[in-house]
N, C-alpha and C positions, 0 to 999 in steps of 0.2 A: 309649680305656677298658678296663681293664678289666668282662666283667662281675661285679652282681652275683650276690644270688639273688632268687625269692621264699619264697613262707611252703613253699610244698613242697620251696624246696632245687632247685628246679633255674632255671639260669639265666633271666635276666633277656632277657625279645622282644629282637631291635635290628634288628625292621622292625619299623614303623605295621600295620600288622595283626597280628602279634603280639599291640601296645600292643593292640591293638583286642579283642581277643579275650582276655586277661588285666582288661580293666578289667570284662570280660563279664559274665568266672566268679564275681570275687569283689564285683560291682555286689551282689547283696540282704544281703552280711557287712555293707555298708559303713557310716560315720555318716553319720546324716544331710546333715555338712556333706563328708564324701569322694565322696559319690553328688551335688548340687551338680558340686566339683568334675569330677568322670570326665561327666559330663553335655557341659559344656562344652568339657572336653578330644574330644569323639569325635564333635563339633559343629561344632568349629571348631580343626582340623586344622591351617589355613594362622597362625592367628591365633600358635598356641603356637611352630609352627616358629618365626615370624619379628617376636616383642617380646620384653620385656620379662618380667623373674617381675613387674614389680614395672607399667607398664600392665596382663597377662597377669589377677595378682589383683585393681588396679583393674574389666576387666569382668565377670572369672567376684563382681566380691563379696566375696573373702575377704582376711586377709591374706597375705603373700612367704608366709610362713612355713607356712601350712596348705599350699601346695601341696610344698611341701621334702616334708615332712612327710605329704603322700601319695604323694607318688614315693619317698620313701623305707622309707613302708607296703607298697611292691609290688615292692619288690625290687631296686633303684636306690639307688644312688650319695647322688644328690639330684635336685635340679628337671636340674640345667645334661647333668646321664647324661641320663634318661630327656627332653629337651627335643630334644638330639641325635638319636635315632629317629626323630622326626616331617622337622628339616630337612635328612634322608636322602632321608626322604621323596620332599617335592619340590625335590632335588638330584640325583635322578634319574627324575623324571618327565616327562611328552612335552619334549619342548625350546622352552623362551621360557616355560614351564609358570610360575615362578620370575619370571623376570622379567613375566608376564603383571603379579600376582599386587602386585609392587612398585610394577609403574605403574598399577597403580586405585587403590594404600595415593594414591599421591602425589595423583594426577587425584580424593579427600579432601577429601583435607590444603588442598587448593585453597576447595576447597564452605565455604566461615566471608567472611559479610557481602555475601551471593550473592543474599539473597532470595527470592523465591520463587523463583528461579531455579536457586537452589544446591540449593533440596532435591527439583527434579529431578535437577539432575546428579546430590544421591541418591543419587536413587532408581536410576536408569539405571546407572548405572555399578556398587550396588550385585547392582544381577537382573546383568550381567553376568559378572560376577567368578559369579555362583552356577549361573550355564548352566556357566562353562564349567567352571565342580566336576564337576558332574553330567555331565560330557560323562568326566568324570576317576574317576567312580568308580560307570559302568556297566556290567557288562561284557553283549558278546555275545554267551553263557551264559547272562543274567537273563534276558531279553530277547526272547530264543528260548526258552526253559519255560515264557515269561508268560504267550507270545501260541502256542503249543500248547494251552494250559491254556485260555484263554478263545475261542481257536476247536473244542478241542474239548467242550469245556463243556454238562448241559442246560439250566442256568439258573445265568446271570452274577449274584450278591447284587454290591450293589454300598450301603459306607454307608460311611457321612461328614459329621460330622455339626458345625458351628461356624465355622471361618474353612476350615474343610479338601468342606463341602457344595454350594461351585460347582463344587469337583473330583471330585465323587461325582455331580455334576448331569450334566459335560460328557462323563464319561464313558458315564454310560446313553445322553443326543443318542449320542455313533462309535458302540458300541454296535450301537444300534436300529437302528440309517441300513444297517448289516451282515448285515440280516436273523437275531441275535443276543438270543432270552428276555434281560430282563434287565430283573429286580425288583432298586426302592430304596430303603432300608432306610430311610427315613426317621422325624424322631418325630412323623410325623401321627399324633391318634390311641390312641400312646402304646402300637401296635402292634409297635415294630421289633423287639424279639425273640422276642415269639411267633411273625412272620413268619422271622429263622429259622431257629428248632426242624424250618421244612421243609426246611431245606436238606441233598442226600442228596453223596452220594462222587463219584454222575458230574456234576457242578453245582461253580464253581468260589465263591470269595469274595475278594472286594478291600474290605478296609477303609482305610481316609485316617484319619489322628489327625497331629501335632505335639502341641508343648505348648503348654499344658494339655490333652492327651488327653480326650478325649471322652467320659465313662464304657461310657456308651449301647454306643457302636464297641471299647470293647476289651470292653463285656461279650461283645458277641455274637461279639468278633476267638477268643473266651476260646468260645462254644464251637462250632467247626470240627473242631481230634484228636474230643470224640468223636466228628461226625458222619462221621467221615472225609473234612469237604470240601477239597480247595487252601485256601493260605491265600498270599492272594496279599498285601501287605501295602507299605502305604505311607507310608514317617511318620519322622521328622529322625534317626531315630541305631539302631544296636544294640543302646540301652540299653528303648530307649523295649514299652512291653509285648504291643505291637501282634509285636516280636520272633521271641520267645520258639515262637510253632508257625504261624514264616512256611511256607510249599515256596519262595518267594524274597520278597527282603525290598530291598526299594530305601530306602535312603537318602538323601536331602534334605540335607544339612543347610545353614545356610540364617541370619547374619547376623542380630544384633533390628536390629528400625525401629522407628521414637519411636511408631510405634500400628498397630503389624500385623507382621508376617511378608511375605515381599513374598512373591504363585504364582510366578509365572515362571517358578517352575523346574520344581515340578510340576508344575503345564499342557501346559507341555513336554514330563513324562515319560509322561504319559495325551495327548496327538497322537499320539507314538513308537506309545506301546503299542495306540491303539486303529488305527494305521495297519500294524504288525507281523498283528493281526490279522487289518485283508486282504488284505498277500499272503499269507498263507496259505490264504485265500480265496476270493482270486482269481489263480492259478492261472499261467504261458503268460509271463514274463520283463515284458508293459508294468506304471509303472506304477502302486501301488493305490490305487485311489479309493472315499471318502469320499462319496456323493451328499448331500443338506443337503436337506429342505423345501421352502425359496429354491427351490433347482434343479429340485427333482420338481414344483413350480407349477408351474411356466415350460414347461416339456418329463417328460412322465409317463415316457416313452423311456432318464429319467435315471434310475428306481428298479434296481432288482438286481432281476431275479431270481431268486424265490423257490425252482424246480426249480434250478437248476443249487448258487445256496449249499447245500441240500439237500442236495442230491447228494454238494461238494465236502465236507460236514461227513463224509458217513457215507466216502466213502473217507478226511479227515484222523483220526476214530475208531477210527482201524483202524490208522494211523502213530505 
């Protein structure tokens, strides 16, 4: 199908990454309804690729004609033209990826009438899909850059509230056990924004927020550029308010659940970041190790030696 033209007269993107970049660029000027569609498109690329326009419109909460107008507003001939780009993404993904997604959708369709065990099956299957999506979306470059920032930072500031609070606490725990200096910007006492104002260029901020984005976390992330503090953002979309200032951006799109969104994929990402940081702090070819409080309580030798950590930090800060 021939390319259309976007508002600037350029050929419309024929790659998924190009579509996301175009949506991100146009997002601030879109109407509220079109922004709702834009968020759904960037957070649910597999649904856009695999399902009919009527099914997508129902899940998005709009009329099918709104999807057509949205695609045409970006320069595509219509919804089908834009959908073909998402379908190409699946077809060119890792071998078997589309088959796995189809199998998971089929498994979900068998949930009806299974009682409470059906709820468990639904949750497990959706988490499997989210974890597989995480594998496809996170790059080696992003992980290495984030690990280097976490290794070299003088102080690591961590902000995550609402459903992201468990993620922030887990990251603080893991990095503290690696003898990193970590400051959790929690809402207790209302001092989080003031604590964030102590950030400097030698520090790093990890901000975690998903829709509906915690306002205080967004405000803290907005302080990072003025302080020249690198920002590692963990969020759900390139349209997230955390994305605009991120040095490293991790997007973890997930399906909506009846009660909330699953934390399975974000928790896996947090564990990976801690492990990648441990690998930089513990060179020598052995598997990276993060001791636990209970492990140290049983055996004090499990505690990482502080002098060697400091020595390695000085070495990596030069790299």
